[in-house]
C-alpha positions as CSV (number, residue, x, y, z in Angstrom):
1,M,0.3,34.1,-16.8
2,S,-3.2,32.5,-16.8
3,K,-5.2,31.8,-13.8
4,L,-6.1,28.2,-12.9
5,S,-9.6,27.1,-13.8
6,A,-11.9,26.0,-11.1
7,E,-11.6,22.5,-12.4
8,K,-7.8,22.5,-12.2
9,R,-7.8,24.1,-8.8
10,K,-10.1,21.4,-7.4
11,E,-7.8,18.8,-9.0
12,L,-4.7,20.2,-7.2
13,Q,-6.5,20.6,-3.9
14,K,-7.5,16.9,-4.1
15,L,-3.9,15.9,-4.8
16,A,-2.5,18.2,-2.0
17,A,-5.0,16.5,0.5
18,R,-3.6,13.0,-0.3
19,P,-1.2,11.5,2.3
20,D,2.5,11.3,1.4
21,R,2.5,7.6,1.5
22,E,0.3,7.6,-1.6
23,I,2.9,9.5,-3.7
24,D,4.4,7.3,-6.5
25,L,8.2,7.8,-6.2
26,S,9.1,4.7,-8.4
27,D,10.3,6.8,-11.3
28,I,12.6,9.0,-9.1
29,P,16.1,7.5,-8.4
30,E,17.0,7.3,-4.7
31,I,20.0,9.4,-3.7
32,R,22.2,7.2,-1.7
33,E,25.2,9.3,-1.3
34,I,26.1,13.0,-1.6
35,P,28.0,13.8,-4.8
36,S,31.7,14.6,-4.0
37,D,31.2,18.1,-5.6
38,A,28.1,19.1,-3.5
39,V,28.3,22.0,-1.0
40,I,25.9,21.8,1.7
41,G,24.4,25.2,2.4
42,R,25.9,26.7,-0.8
43,F,22.9,28.7,-1.7
44,Y,21.5,29.5,1.8
45,R,22.5,33.0,2.8
46,P,20.8,34.1,6.0
47,K,20.2,37.8,6.4
48,K,23.0,39.5,8.3
49,T,23.1,42.5,10.6
50,T,26.0,44.7,11.6
51,V,26.6,44.8,15.4
52,T,29.3,46.4,17.5
53,I,30.6,44.0,20.2
54,R,33.3,44.5,22.7
55,L,35.6,41.4,23.0
56,D,38.7,40.8,25.0
57,V,41.9,41.5,23.0
58,D,43.4,38.0,23.6
59,V,40.1,36.4,22.2
60,V,40.3,38.4,19.2
61,A,43.9,37.8,18.6
62,W,43.4,34.0,19.0
63,L,40.5,34.1,16.4
64,K,42.5,36.2,13.9
65,A,45.6,33.9,14.4
66,T,43.7,30.9,13.4
67,G,43.2,32.2,9.8
68,D,40.9,34.3,7.7
69,G,37.3,34.2,8.3
70,Y,37.2,34.9,12.1
71,Q,33.9,36.8,12.0
72,T,32.4,33.8,10.3
73,R,33.7,31.5,13.0
74,I,32.3,33.7,15.6
75,N,28.9,33.5,13.9
76,A,29.3,29.6,13.7
77,Y,30.3,29.3,17.4
78,L,27.3,31.4,18.4
79,R,25.0,29.5,16.1
80,H,26.3,26.2,17.7
81,L,25.7,27.6,21.2
82,M,22.3,28.9,20.2
83,Q,21.3,25.4,18.9
84,Q,22.5,23.6,22.0
85,H,20.6,26.0,24.2
86,R,17.3,25.4,22.0
87,Q,17.7,21.7,22.6
88,Q,17.5,21.9,26.4
């Protein structure tokens, strides 16, 4: 891998300093709808940590009764609560 020449680095810095409104997007098609096979967040895998938590028996029974993935749903419920709290 070769290093950038001083000339090329200066050119890139000049381009980076230009405002977004000056970027020519005419050769890039606009995406008007999400493709039917698209999966949002498919490649995003946040770092996880293992915790021990004590929950009421009926809460865990309810979560497990609603199907597989109850730990994922707990995480989603807590994330939703966290986002609501941050908006306040």
